[in-house]
C-alpha positions in Angstrom: 0.0 0.0 0.0 1.4 3.4 -0.9 0.4 6.4 1.1 1.0 10.1 0.6 -0.7 13.2 2.0 -4.3 13.4 0.7 -4.6 9.6 0.1 -5.6 8.6 3.6 -9.3 8.0 2.9 -8.6 6.0 -0.2 -5.9 4.0 1.6 -8.3 3.2 4.4 -10.8 1.8 1.9 -8.0 -0.3 0.2 -6.9 -1.5 3.6 -10.4 -2.9 4.3 -10.4 -4.8 1.0 -6.9 -6.1 1.7 -7.8 -7.3 5.1 -10.8 -9.2 3.8 -8.6 -11.3 1.5 -8.0 -14.6 3.3 -5.2 -15.5 0.9 -3.0 -12.8 2.5 -1.0 -13.8 5.6 -1.6 -12.1 9.0 2.0 -11.0 8.9 1.5 -9.0 5.7 -1.7 -7.5 7.1 0.1 -6.4 10.2 2.8 -4.8 8.1 0.2 -2.9 6.1 -1.4 -1.7 9.4 2.1 -0.5 10.4 2.5 1.5 7.2 -0.9 3.0 7.7 -0.1 4.0 11.3 3.2 5.4 10.2 1.8 7.7 7.5 -0.9 8.9 9.9 2.0 9.8 12.3 1.1 7.2 14.9 4.7 6.1 15.2 4.5 4.1 18.4 1.6 2.1 17.1 3.4 1.6 13.8 6.4 0.3 15.6 4.3 -2.2 17.6 2.6 -3.4 14.4 5.9 -3.9 12.6 7.2 -6.0 15.5 3.9 -8.0 15.4 4.4 -8.5 11.7 7.9 -9.9 12.2 6.6 -12.3 14.9 3.7 -13.5 12.8 5.9 -14.1 9.7 8.5 -15.9 11.7 11.2 -14.0 9.8 12.5 -10.5 9.3 11.4 -9.4 5.9 13.4 -6.5 4.4 10.5 -4.2 4.2 9.6 -4.9 7.8 13.2 -4.2 9.0 13.2 -1.0 7.0 9.8 0.2 8.3 10.9 -0.6 11.9 14.0 1.6 11.4 11.8 4.5 10.1 9.5 4.2 13.1 12.4 4.2 15.6 13.9 7.2 13.8 10.7 9.1 14.2 10.5 8.1 17.9 14.0 9.5 18.5 15.8 6.1 18.9 18.6 6.8 16.4 20.8 4.0 17.7 18.3 1.2 17.1 17.1 2.8 13.9 20.6 2.7 12.6 20.9 -1.0 13.5 17.7 -1.7 11.5 18.9 0.3 8.5 22.3 -1.3 8.5 20.8 -4.7 8.6 18.4 -3.9 5.8 21.4 -2.4 3.8 23.4 -5.6 4.2 20.4 -7.5 2.6 19.9 -4.9 -0.1 23.1 -2.8 -0.5 21.9 -0.7 -3.5 19.2 1.2 -1.7 20.2 4.9 -2.0 17.4 6.3 0.2 18.4 4.1 3.1 22.1 5.0 2.7 21.0 8.6 3.0 19.1 7.8 6.2 22.1 6.0 7.6 24.3 9.0 6.8 21.9 11.4 8.4 21.8 9.3 11.6 25.6 9.3 11.8 25.4 13.1 11.5 22.8 13.5 14.2 24.7 11.3 16.6 28.0 13.2 16.1 29.7 10.7 13.8 30.6 13.2 11.1 33.3 11.2 9.4 30.9 8.2 9.1 28.2 10.6 7.7 30.6 11.9 5.0 31.8 8.4 4.1 28.3 7.0 3.9 26.9 9.8 1.7 30.0 9.3 -0.5 28.9 5.7 -1.2 25.4 7.0 -2.2 27.0 9.7 -4.5 28.9 6.9 -6.3 25.6 5.2 -7.0 23.8 8.4 -8.2 25.2 11.8 -7.4 22.2 13.6 -8.9 19.6 11.7 -6.9 17.3 14.1 -5.0 17.8 12.3 -1.6 21.6 12.2 -2.1 21.7 16.0 -2.9 19.6 16.9 0.0 21.5 14.7 2.5 24.7 15.9 1.0 24.0 19.6 1.6 22.8 18.9 5.2 26.1 17.1 5.9 28.3 19.7 4.1 26.6 22.6 6.0 26.6 20.9 9.3 30.3 20.0 9.0 31.2 23.6 8.0 32.1 22.7 4.4 30.2 25.8 3.2 31.8 25.9 -0.3 30.4 22.4 -1.0 27.1 23.2 0.7 26.6 26.2 -1.6 27.3 24.1 -4.7 24.9 21.4 -3.6 22.1 23.7 -2.5 21.7 25.1 -6.0 20.8 21.5 -7.2 18.4 20.7 -4.3 14.7 20.7 -5.3 13.3 21.9 -1.9 15.5 24.2 0.0 12.8 24.4 2.6 13.6 20.8 3.7 17.2 21.9 4.3 16.1 24.9 6.3 13.7 22.7 8.4 16.4 20.1 9.1 19.0 22.7 10.2 16.5 24.5 12.3 15.3 21.3 14.1 18.9 20.2 14.7 19.8 23.6 16.1 16.8 23.5 18.4 17.7 20.0 19.6 21.2 21.1 20.3 20.2 24.2 22.3 17.7 22.2 24.3 20.5 19.7 25.1 22.6 22.6 26.5 24.8 22.8 23.4 23.9 26.4 22.7 26.9 27.5 20.8 26.7 24.4 18.5 23.1 25.3 17.8 23.9 28.9 17.0 26.7 27.7 14.7 24.3 25.5 12.7 22.1 28.6 12.2 25.0 30.6 10.9 26.2 27.8 8.6 22.7 27.4 7.2 22.5 31.1 6.5 26.0 31.0 4.9 24.8 28.1 2.7 21.6 29.7 1.4 21.8 32.0 -1.7 22.0 35.7 -0.7 19.0 36.4 -2.9 16.7 33.9 -1.1 15.1 36.4 1.2 12.2 34.2 2.1 14.2 31.3 3.6 16.8 33.6 5.1 14.0 35.5 6.9 12.6 32.2 8.3 16.0 31.1 9.5 16.8 34.5 11.1 13.5 34.5 12.9 14.2 31.1 14.4 17.7 32.3 15.3 16.2 35.3 17.0 13.8 33.0 18.9 16.8 30.9 20.0 18.5 34.1 21.4 15.3 34.9 23.3 15.3 31.5 24.8 18.9 32.0 26.0 17.9 35.5 27.3 20.3 37.2 24.9 17.8 40.0 24.1 20.3 42.3 22.4 21.3 39.7 19.9 17.6 38.7 19.5 16.6 42.2 18.6 19.3 42.6 16.0 18.5 39.2 14.4 14.7 39.8 14.4 15.2 43.2 12.8 17.0 41.4 10.0 14.2 38.8 9.7 11.6 41.6 9.4 13.8 43.5 6.8 13.9 40.3 4.7 10.2 40.1 4.9 9.0 36.5 4.7 5.2 36.5 5.0 5.5 33.1 6.8 7.1 34.7 9.8 6.7 38.4 9.5 3.8 38.8 12.0 5.5 36.5 14.5 8.8 38.4 14.1 7.1 41.7 14.6 5.3 40.4 17.7 8.4 38.9 19.2 10.6 41.9 18.6 8.0 44.1 20.4 8.2 41.8 23.4 11.9 41.9 23.3 12.0 45.7 23.2 9.6 45.9 26.1 11.7 43.4 28.1 14.8 45.4 27.4 13.1 48.7 28.4 12.0 47.2 31.7 15.5 45.9 32.3 17.0 49.4 31.8 14.4 51.2 33.8 
């Protein structure tokens, strides 16, 4: 069963037909349930359904191992997700998307050399593949290879995916007490984006300003938020204007 946004109702109908077919094993049905739960963002339920599918089948089918890895990744269990992906990759070593997932996990868990080596393997298979390009720019920017990141970002289909990834990683780092590392990611992302891309640069600077507010650096927050407003993305403009007003009031109270 293939699911994508907007197909949920149709998929639900197909699922009922699929489950009514007695020729299909319980293990396959459990795996379909897992996929449905995954694409409706019920990741814990999806994980349990995959495990059930593996138990019912008495084996570890490749698609079940892969799905379990995706569930674990969504649940924040990168270590066990990596084990699943590496096992699946040993069975089917030519899967480019999974190599990209493995590279990204290495990056998230601080294994930058392994991330670079893994994406290198994917690039040898297909350097123009959309997943390879996107993962490549994430790794290049995160490891401060800005020259390469700028080259790759021009070939990426959705720069917003890059911005979302860098923002989420920066937030995770600051929440973990790695504030300077988080700020460094924001700076590297901004250095990577084309200077003319005001929309995405505005979104990033807004989130950087928000990060400064969270660390109580109001002066830096004000400066960054002013830049976000100047760049003028309609996606964050009202929020940036509201936030800078609060920052200015807080600074005025502190100085009174």
